[in-house]
C-alpha positions in Angstrom: -191.2 64.3 -13.2 -191.0 62.2 -16.4 -189.7 62.9 -20.0 -190.6 60.8 -23.4 -188.9 61.8 -26.5 -190.3 61.1 -30.1 -188.0 61.0 -32.9 -189.3 60.6 -36.6 -187.3 58.8 -39.1 -187.2 58.2 -42.9 -186.5 61.2 -45.5 -187.4 64.4 -43.9 -187.4 63.0 -40.5 -184.4 61.1 -39.3 -185.2 61.0 -35.7 -187.8 61.5 -32.9 -210.4 74.3 -13.4 -210.7 75.0 -15.2 -209.5 78.5 -14.6 -211.6 81.0 -16.3 -208.6 83.6 -16.9 -206.7 80.9 -18.8 -207.4 80.2 -22.2 -207.7 76.6 -23.1 -209.1 74.1 -25.8 -210.9 70.9 -25.2 -210.2 68.3 -27.3 -211.2 64.6 -27.7 -208.3 61.9 -27.1 -209.2 58.6 -26.5 -212.6 59.2 -25.7 -211.6 61.6 -22.9 -211.8 65.0 -22.5 -208.9 66.9 -22.0 -207.9 70.6 -21.5 -204.9 72.1 -23.2 -203.4 74.8 -21.4 -200.9 77.4 -22.5 -197.1 76.9 -21.6 -197.0 80.1 -19.9 -199.2 79.5 -16.9 -199.0 80.9 -13.3 -201.2 78.8 -11.4 -201.6 74.8 -11.3 -204.9 74.1 -12.7 -207.7 72.2 -11.0 -207.6 69.4 -13.7 -203.8 68.8 -12.9 -204.2 68.9 -9.2 -207.0 66.5 -9.5 -204.6 64.1 -11.8 -201.5 64.6 -9.5 -203.6 65.0 -6.2 -202.0 62.2 -4.1 -198.6 63.2 -5.4 -199.0 66.8 -4.6 -200.5 66.0 -1.3 -197.3 64.3 -0.4 -195.0 67.0 -1.9 -196.7 70.1 0.6 -197.5 67.6 3.5 -193.8 66.9 4.7 -191.9 69.3 2.4 -190.5 71.6 5.3 -189.3 68.5 7.1 -187.5 67.0 3.7 -186.1 70.1 3.3 -184.4 70.8 6.3 -182.8 67.2 6.4 -181.7 67.8 2.8 -180.1 71.1 3.8 -178.6 69.4 7.0 -176.9 67.1 4.8 -175.9 69.4 2.5 -174.1 71.5 4.9 -172.2 68.4 6.0 -170.2 68.6 2.6 -167.3 70.9 2.0 -168.5 71.3 -1.7 -171.9 72.7 -0.7 -171.7 73.9 3.1 -171.4 77.6 2.2 -174.1 77.5 -0.6 -177.4 79.5 0.2 -179.9 77.0 -1.9 -183.3 78.3 -2.8 -186.0 76.3 -1.2 -187.8 75.9 -4.9 -184.6 74.7 -6.2 -184.1 71.9 -3.7 -187.8 70.8 -4.2 -186.9 70.0 -8.0 -184.4 67.3 -6.7 -186.8 66.1 -4.1 -189.6 65.8 -6.4 -187.4 63.8 -9.3 -186.8 61.8 -6.6 -189.8 61.1 -4.9 -188.6 62.8 -1.8 -185.9 60.5 -1.2 -183.6 62.8 0.5 -180.4 60.7 0.2 -180.9 60.2 -3.7 -181.8 64.4 -3.9 -178.6 64.6 -1.8 -176.5 62.8 -4.3 -178.4 64.4 -7.4 -177.5 68.2 -5.8 -173.8 67.0 -5.4 -173.8 66.0 -8.8 -175.1 69.4 -9.9 -172.6 71.2 -8.1 -169.8 68.9 -9.6 -171.3 69.9 -13.2 -171.3 73.2 -12.5 -167.7 73.1 -11.2 -166.3 71.0 -14.3 -168.6 72.6 -17.0 -168.8 76.3 -15.8 -169.3 77.6 -19.2 -172.5 75.4 -19.1 -174.2 78.1 -16.8 -172.9 81.4 -18.0 -175.4 83.9 -19.5 -175.1 83.6 -23.4 -173.8 87.1 -24.4 -174.9 86.7 -28.0 -178.5 87.3 -29.0 -178.9 83.6 -30.2 -183.0 84.0 -30.6 -181.9 86.2 -34.0 -179.5 83.7 -35.3 -180.9 80.6 -37.3 -178.3 78.2 -35.4 -179.3 79.7 -32.0 -183.1 78.5 -33.0 -182.6 74.8 -33.0 -184.6 74.1 -29.7 -187.7 75.6 -28.4 -190.2 74.9 -25.9 -193.8 75.0 -27.7 -196.3 77.3 -26.8 -199.3 75.0 -26.1 -198.4 71.9 -23.7 -199.8 68.4 -24.1 -202.9 67.5 -22.5 -201.2 65.7 -19.7 -199.9 69.3 -19.0 -196.4 68.0 -20.2 -194.4 70.9 -21.5 -193.5 70.1 -25.0 -189.6 70.7 -26.4 -188.9 70.9 -30.0 -185.2 70.4 -31.4 -184.6 70.9 -34.9 -180.9 69.8 -34.7 -180.4 70.3 -38.5 -180.8 74.1 -37.9 -177.6 74.2 -35.9 -174.5 75.0 -37.9 -171.1 74.3 -35.7 -169.1 77.3 -37.8 -172.3 79.9 -36.8 -172.7 78.8 -33.1 -170.0 77.4 -31.0 -171.1 73.6 -29.3 -170.5 75.5 -26.1 -173.2 77.7 -26.5 -175.4 75.0 -28.3 -175.1 73.3 -25.0 -175.7 76.2 -23.0 -179.0 77.2 -25.0 -180.3 73.6 -24.1 -179.8 73.9 -20.6 -180.9 77.2 -20.6 -184.3 76.2 -22.2 -184.8 73.1 -19.9 -183.8 75.2 -16.5 -186.2 77.9 -17.2 -189.4 75.8 -17.5 -188.3 73.5 -14.4 -188.8 76.6 -12.8 -192.4 76.2 -13.5 -194.4 74.1 -10.8 -196.8 72.8 -13.5 -194.0 71.3 -15.4 -192.2 70.1 -12.1 -195.1 67.9 -11.7 -196.1 66.7 -15.1 -192.6 66.9 -16.8 -191.6 67.0 -20.7 -192.1 65.5 -24.0 -189.5 66.0 -26.5 -189.5 65.9 -30.2 -186.3 65.4 -31.7 -186.1 66.4 -35.5 -183.0 65.4 -37.5 -183.7 66.7 -40.6 -180.7 68.5 -42.4 -178.2 66.9 -40.2 -174.8 65.5 -41.5 -171.5 64.5 -40.6 -170.7 67.8 -39.5 -172.9 67.1 -36.0 -172.2 63.5 -36.3 -168.8 64.2 -34.6 -170.2 65.8 -31.7 -172.8 62.9 -30.7 -170.1 61.2 -28.1 -171.3 59.0 -25.3 -170.3 62.0 -22.7 -172.1 64.6 -24.9 -175.3 62.6 -25.3 -175.3 61.6 -21.6 -174.5 65.5 -20.5 -177.6 66.8 -22.4 -180.2 64.3 -21.6 -182.2 61.3 -20.0 -185.4 60.0 -21.1 -187.8 57.9 -19.8 -189.5 56.7 -22.8 -188.2 56.7 -26.8 -190.0 56.4 -29.8 -189.3 56.3 -33.2 -191.9 57.3 -35.9 -191.7 56.6 -39.6 -193.9 59.5 -40.6 -194.8 62.9 -39.5 -198.5 61.8 -39.4 -197.8 59.3 -36.7 -197.0 62.2 -34.3 -200.5 63.2 -34.4 -201.5 59.7 -32.5 -199.3 61.1 -29.6 -199.9 65.0 -29.6 -202.9 67.0 -30.7 -202.7 69.0 -33.7 -202.9 72.3 -32.2 -199.7 71.7 -30.1 -197.7 71.0 -33.4 -196.4 73.3 -36.3 -197.8 73.3 -39.6 -195.2 71.3 -40.9 -195.4 68.3 -38.6 -199.0 68.2 -39.6 -200.4 70.8 -36.7 -201.7 74.2 -36.9 -199.1 76.1 -35.0 -197.8 78.7 -37.6 -195.8 80.4 -35.4 -194.0 78.3 -32.6 -190.7 79.5 -31.9 -190.6 81.3 -28.3 -188.2 84.1 -28.7 -189.3 86.3 -26.1 -189.5 83.4 -23.6 -185.9 82.4 -24.4 -184.5 86.0 -23.9 -186.1 86.4 -21.0 -184.8 83.2 -19.5 -181.4 84.2 -20.5 -181.8 87.4 -18.7 -183.5 86.2 -15.2 -180.9 83.1 -15.2 -177.4 85.4 -15.8 -175.1 83.3 -14.6 -177.0 80.6 -13.1 -176.4 80.5 -9.2 -175.0 77.9 -7.2 -178.1 77.9 -5.0 -180.6 78.1 -8.0 -183.3 80.4 -8.4 -186.8 80.5 -7.1 -189.9 79.2 -9.1 -191.4 81.1 -11.9 -194.8 81.6 -9.2 
């Protein structure tokens, strides 16, 4: 999996197959024809299979062998020996680490440690955050990037600390990413993040501690954009909201996030099954 972050700055912005049953759009991008798939997808399209053919072959060729080895290592540790891990959940750690069992093992232990130290982070959110302006600061956009990555938009200026606690803020961010990590397409392709810092101020700055920033995300690539228009060099207009030069008029995925909150509940130690 990979992730990249776009951040816009200056003024407004101060930041960053062909399956017949699937509605798709073809665009021209760098003289290549690319298919734009919706976020909600219940199969790995042939175009993505071809692009990641070697990677996917490695995944499924010896998957059970690696899973068995990882489970054996986890049973040897006091903090994980009684946890019933879902195979799909462990596969996310193996994928992230290119099937290095030792690295995946360390990452699972980090997850268990995080869940132990920040248990609130994994609780069901009791308020309907999708109806609160402050709770709508992050969403996965309804269309994927042509490379298959899920696009996450964070409009941080929407969050007002007096309206929504920082604990709930972090929980919503985790919930959003964890739900999409249950999608096998996103497990292979990864994420692209767009951070909009418009309307942020001192009330937000105090939360930008090194620990919080490290806790919330890691990025592979980081781009700073000087204008909204520059985003169109990285994202097709059909994937972006109108205020960023795109064509999306409705982009906040309220139903998707409500479902995520219900399905994840108090996120179990052993993880959840994939969405398909």
